[in-house]
C-alpha positions in Angstrom: -4.4 18.6 11.1 -3.1 15.6 13.0 -5.2 12.5 13.7 -4.9 10.4 16.8 -6.7 7.0 16.9 -6.8 5.4 20.3 -7.9 1.8 21.1 -10.6 1.7 18.4 -12.5 -1.6 18.0 -15.4 -2.4 15.7 -17.5 -5.5 15.2 -20.2 -6.3 12.6 -22.2 -9.1 14.2 -19.6 -11.8 15.1 -17.0 -10.4 12.7 -14.3 -8.2 14.3 -13.3 -5.6 11.7 -11.0 -3.7 14.0 -9.4 -4.9 17.2 -8.0 -2.2 19.6 -6.3 -0.2 16.8 -4.1 2.8 17.8 -2.4 5.0 15.3 -1.1 8.6 15.0 -1.1 10.5 11.7 1.1 13.6 11.9 -0.3 16.9 10.4 0.3 17.2 6.7 1.1 13.5 6.2 -0.1 11.5 3.2 -0.7 8.1 4.8 -1.7 4.8 3.1 -3.7 2.1 4.8 -2.5 -1.0 3.0 -3.8 -4.5 3.3 -5.8 -7.3 1.8 -9.6 -7.4 1.6 -11.1 -7.8 5.1 -8.0 -6.4 6.9 -10.1 -3.5 8.4 -8.6 -0.6 6.4 -11.8 0.8 4.9 -13.6 0.4 8.3 -10.9 2.4 9.9 -11.1 5.1 7.2 -14.9 5.4 7.6 -14.5 5.7 11.4 -12.0 8.5 10.9 -14.5 10.1 8.6 -17.5 9.7 11.0 -19.4 7.5 8.5 -19.0 4.7 11.0 -18.5 4.8 14.8 -16.3 2.4 16.7 -17.6 0.2 19.5 -14.8 1.4 21.7 -12.0 3.9 21.5 -11.7 7.5 20.4 -10.7 9.8 17.4 -8.9 13.1 18.0 -8.3 15.6 15.3 -5.7 18.3 16.3 -6.3 17.6 20.0 -10.1 17.8 19.7 -12.1 14.7 20.5 -14.4 14.1 17.4 -15.5 10.6 18.4 -19.2 11.5 18.6 -19.3 14.0 15.7 -20.8 13.4 12.3 -18.8 13.5 9.1 -20.0 17.0 8.3 -19.1 18.2 11.8 -15.6 16.7 11.4 -15.0 18.7 8.2 -13.6 15.9 6.2 -13.5 15.4 2.4 -14.3 11.9 1.4 -13.6 10.4 -2.1 -15.1 7.0 -3.0 -13.7 4.4 -5.4 -16.6 4.9 -7.9 -16.6 8.7 -7.9 -20.3 9.0 -6.6 -20.8 12.1 -8.8 -24.3 13.4 -9.5 -25.0 12.4 -13.1 -27.6 15.1 -13.6 -25.2 17.9 -12.6 -22.4 19.5 -14.6 -18.8 19.2 -13.5 -19.1 22.8 -12.2 -22.2 22.0 -10.1 -20.7 18.7 -8.8 -17.8 20.6 -7.4 -20.0 23.4 -6.1 -22.4 21.1 -4.4 -21.0 21.2 -0.8 -20.7 25.0 -1.0 -24.3 25.3 -2.2 -25.5 23.2 0.7 -23.6 25.6 3.0 -25.3 28.6 1.3 -22.0 30.3 0.4 -22.3 33.4 -1.8 -22.4 32.7 -5.6 -19.3 34.8 -6.2 -17.3 32.8 -3.7 -18.6 29.5 -5.1 -17.7 30.4 -8.6 -14.2 31.6 -7.6 -13.5 28.4 -5.6 -14.8 26.1 -8.4 -12.6 27.9 -11.0 -9.6 27.6 -8.7 -10.2 23.9 -8.2 -10.8 23.2 -12.0 -7.3 24.7 -12.5 -5.9 22.7 -9.6 -7.1 19.4 -10.9 -6.2 20.3 -14.6 -9.8 20.4 -15.9 -10.0 24.0 -17.0 -12.8 24.4 -19.7 -14.7 21.3 -18.7 -17.0 22.8 -16.1 -20.0 22.6 -18.4 -19.7 18.9 -19.1 -21.5 16.1 -17.4 -19.9 13.1 -15.8 -20.9 10.8 -18.6 -18.8 13.0 -21.0 -15.6 12.5 -19.0 -13.0 9.7 -18.8 -12.6 7.7 -15.6 -9.5 9.6 -14.7 -11.3 12.9 -15.2 -14.3 11.9 -13.1 -12.0 10.9 -10.3 -10.4 14.3 -10.4 -13.8 15.9 -10.2 -14.6 13.8 -7.2 -11.3 15.0 -5.6 -12.1 18.6 -6.4 -15.6 18.3 -4.9 -14.1 16.9 -1.7 -11.6 19.8 -1.5 -14.2 22.5 -2.3 -15.3 22.9 1.3 -11.7 23.3 2.5 -11.8 20.1 4.6 -9.5 19.6 7.6 -8.8 16.1 6.4 -8.9 14.4 3.0 -9.9 10.7 3.0 -9.8 8.4 -0.1 -11.2 4.9 -0.3 -9.4 3.0 -3.1 -9.4 6.2 -5.2 -7.9 4.6 -8.3 -9.2 1.1 -8.0 -11.7 1.3 -10.9 -9.2 2.8 -13.4 -6.9 1.1 -15.8 -3.2 0.8 -15.1 -2.0 3.7 -17.3 -4.6 6.1 -15.8 -3.8 4.9 -12.3 -0.1 5.6 -12.8 -0.9 9.2 -14.0 -3.2 9.9 -11.1 -0.7 8.6 -8.5 1.8 11.2 -9.8 -0.9 13.9 -9.9 -2.1 13.1 -6.3 1.4 13.3 -5.0 1.9 16.7 -6.6 -1.5 17.9 -5.4 -0.6 16.9 -1.8 2.7 18.8 -2.1 0.8 21.9 -3.2 -2.0 21.7 -0.5 -0.4 19.9 2.5 -3.8 18.6 3.6 -3.5 15.7 6.0 -4.6 12.8 3.7 -5.4 9.1 4.4 -6.1 6.7 1.6 -6.9 3.1 1.4 -5.4 0.7 -1.1 -4.5 -3.0 -1.5 -1.9 -2.1 -4.1 1.6 -2.0 -2.5 3.1 -0.2 -5.5 0.5 2.6 -5.2 1.1 3.0 -1.5 4.9 3.1 -1.8 4.9 5.5 -4.7 2.4 8.0 -3.2 2.6 7.9 0.6 4.8 9.4 3.2 3.8 6.8 5.7 2.5 3.2 5.1 0.3 1.3 7.6 0.0 -2.5 6.8 -3.1 -4.0 8.2 -4.2 -7.6 8.7 -7.4 -9.0 10.3 -8.2 -5.8 12.1 -4.7 -5.2 13.5 -1.8 -3.0 12.4 1.0 -5.3 11.5 3.5 -2.5 10.8 3.6 1.3 10.3 6.5 3.4 9.0 8.0 5.0 5.9 7.7 3.0 2.7 11.4 2.3 2.7 11.4 1.2 6.4 8.5 -1.1 5.9 10.0 -2.6 2.7 13.5 -3.0 3.9 12.7 -4.0 7.5 9.4 -6.0 7.5 8.3 -6.7 11.0 6.4 -9.9 10.4 6.3 -12.7 7.8 2.9 -11.4 6.8 4.4 -8.0 5.8 7.3 -9.7 4.1 5.0 -11.9 2.0 2.4 -9.2 1.3 4.9 -6.8 -0.1 5.6 -8.8 -3.2 6.4 -12.5 -3.9 8.9 -14.1 -1.7 10.8 -17.4 -1.7 10.3 -19.3 1.6 12.7 -21.8 3.1 12.1 -23.8 6.3 15.1 -25.0 8.2 17.2 -24.7 11.4 18.9 -21.5 12.5 22.4 -21.8 14.0 25.4 -19.5 14.4 24.4 -17.0 11.7 23.1 -19.5 9.1 19.8 -21.1 8.2 20.6 -24.8 7.4 18.6 -26.9 5.1 19.7 -30.5 4.2 23.2 -29.9 2.8 22.6 -26.2 2.1 23.0 -23.1 4.2 22.1 -19.4 3.8 24.0 -16.7 5.7 22.0 -14.7 8.3 24.6 -12.6 10.0 22.1 -10.7 12.2 21.3 -14.0 14.0 24.4 -15.3 15.7 22.6 -17.4 18.4 24.7 -20.5 19.2 21.7 -22.7 19.9 19.9 -24.4 17.1 16.2 -23.6 16.5 13.5 -23.9 13.9 13.3 -20.8 11.6 11.7 -19.7 8.3 13.9 -17.7 5.9 12.5 -15.3 3.3 14.3 -14.2 0.1 12.8 -11.7 -2.3 13.2 -12.7 -6.0 15.3 -9.7 -6.8 17.7 -10.7 -4.0 18.5 -14.0 -5.7 21.4 -14.1 -8.2 22.1 -16.8 -10.8 25.4 -18.3 -11.8 26.7 -21.1 -13.9 29.0 -22.3 -11.2 28.7 -22.5 -7.4 29.9 -19.2 -5.8 30.1 -20.6 -2.2 28.4 -23.1 0.1 25.4 -20.8 0.0 24.8 -21.5 -3.7 21.9 -23.9 -4.4 21.9 -26.2 -7.5 18.7 -25.4 -9.5 17.2 -26.0 -12.9 15.7 -23.3 -15.0 12.0 -24.0 -15.7 10.7 -20.8 -17.4 12.2 -17.5 -18.5 10.0 -14.4 -19.0 12.1 -11.5 -20.4 9.1 -9.1 -21.0 9.5 -5.8 -19.3 12.4 -4.2 -17.4 12.8 -7.2 -15.2 13.3 -10.8 -16.4 11.4 -13.3 -14.2 13.1 -16.7 -14.0 11.3 -19.7 -12.5 13.7 -22.3 -11.0 13.3 -25.6 -9.3 15.6 -27.2 -6.7 15.3 -30.9 -7.3 17.4 -31.5 -4.2 14.9 -29.9 -1.9 11.8 -30.0 -4.1 11.2 -26.3 -3.8 10.4 -23.7 -6.5 12.4 -20.5 -6.5 11.6 -17.2 -8.3 14.5 -15.0 -9.4 14.2 -11.5 -10.9 17.1 -10.4 -13.1 17.8 -6.8 -14.2 18.0 -6.2 -17.9 21.8 -6.0 -17.8 22.2 -9.2 -15.8 19.8 -11.0 -18.1 21.8 -9.8 -21.2 25.0 -11.0 -19.5 23.7 -14.4 -18.4 20.9 -15.4 -20.9 19.6 -18.4 -18.9 17.7 -21.1 -20.9 14.8 -23.4 -19.8 16.3 -26.8 -18.9 19.7 -25.4 -18.0 21.3 -26.4 -14.7 22.6 -23.4 -12.7 23.2 -22.2 -9.2 21.0 -19.7 -7.2 22.7 -17.6 -4.6 20.6 -15.6 -2.1 22.0 -12.1 -1.7 19.9 -11.2 1.4 18.0 -13.4 3.7 15.4 -12.3 6.3 14.6 -14.8 9.1 11.6 -15.1 11.4 11.6 -17.4 14.3 8.4 -19.2 15.3 7.9 -17.1 18.5 8.0 -13.9 16.4 4.8 -14.7 14.6 1.6 -16.5 15.8 -1.3 -17.1 13.4 
């Protein structure tokens, strides 16, 4: 089932949660709404579900206008961050609840629950109660309950936010596999970019009630549309200077930006991701910046190096691969040269706060 959101706005008192949002979700897509707290992503999810109603705009599901329909009439499955399981009911009865409310035959209910217990890898746990399950198991029960009534859409609000890192990682992989098996159009809310990029087919980055950018994870990461998207998708190094003839110029230092060949000089902000900075013990070109190593953290697959440019008074973060770190072995206090491998430039007129 496809979803079409047209010109939806929503205010809570004087606070604008959504401001004229338009978005298409193709049928069978697993889409992530990504953004910081207060960006409007949960409000948008609840409006799609029918748990909230927009002040303006419309929601269409597979060409049908569902704007005025309740959540039950829209036939959506909704999964909350904190499970919202019935503590006094067994796992079996939690999953069966929606079907019981619809007065489905017992044989059909049992067959569907057993099917879902298998699907969510909880066979043999139907007689347990939520308090007897781990957090990851409870979240899978919540997903099974949402799927029990065969929803047209599956909506998840920070589904893994209450879980520890290892369990979150396991459930991301599981959700992706589940989606590939069921192909239910799914929208989930997260503020975790790693989660969104690992699980989703499409990512929508939101900020202050607006959509900043929508696209595939690779497109959004490789081609950020605004400085906000660039900054939100991981730490970045920021340089302010003048753009002229394919270079951003700081005092005595330049970074190549071949996609901008304007002859006129103009103010610009250059963004460089830490993994797109390389270190050397000698200058590689006029784009190499003298720096001093402040701190080295070799824990994990990436070594994070903190640098300072005393010439410009700016701190620079550099991420080195394990191989590059083994080859280079930078030491705190050492003088080196940082060379940006890729620079993204945004002009003042591209972005207005």
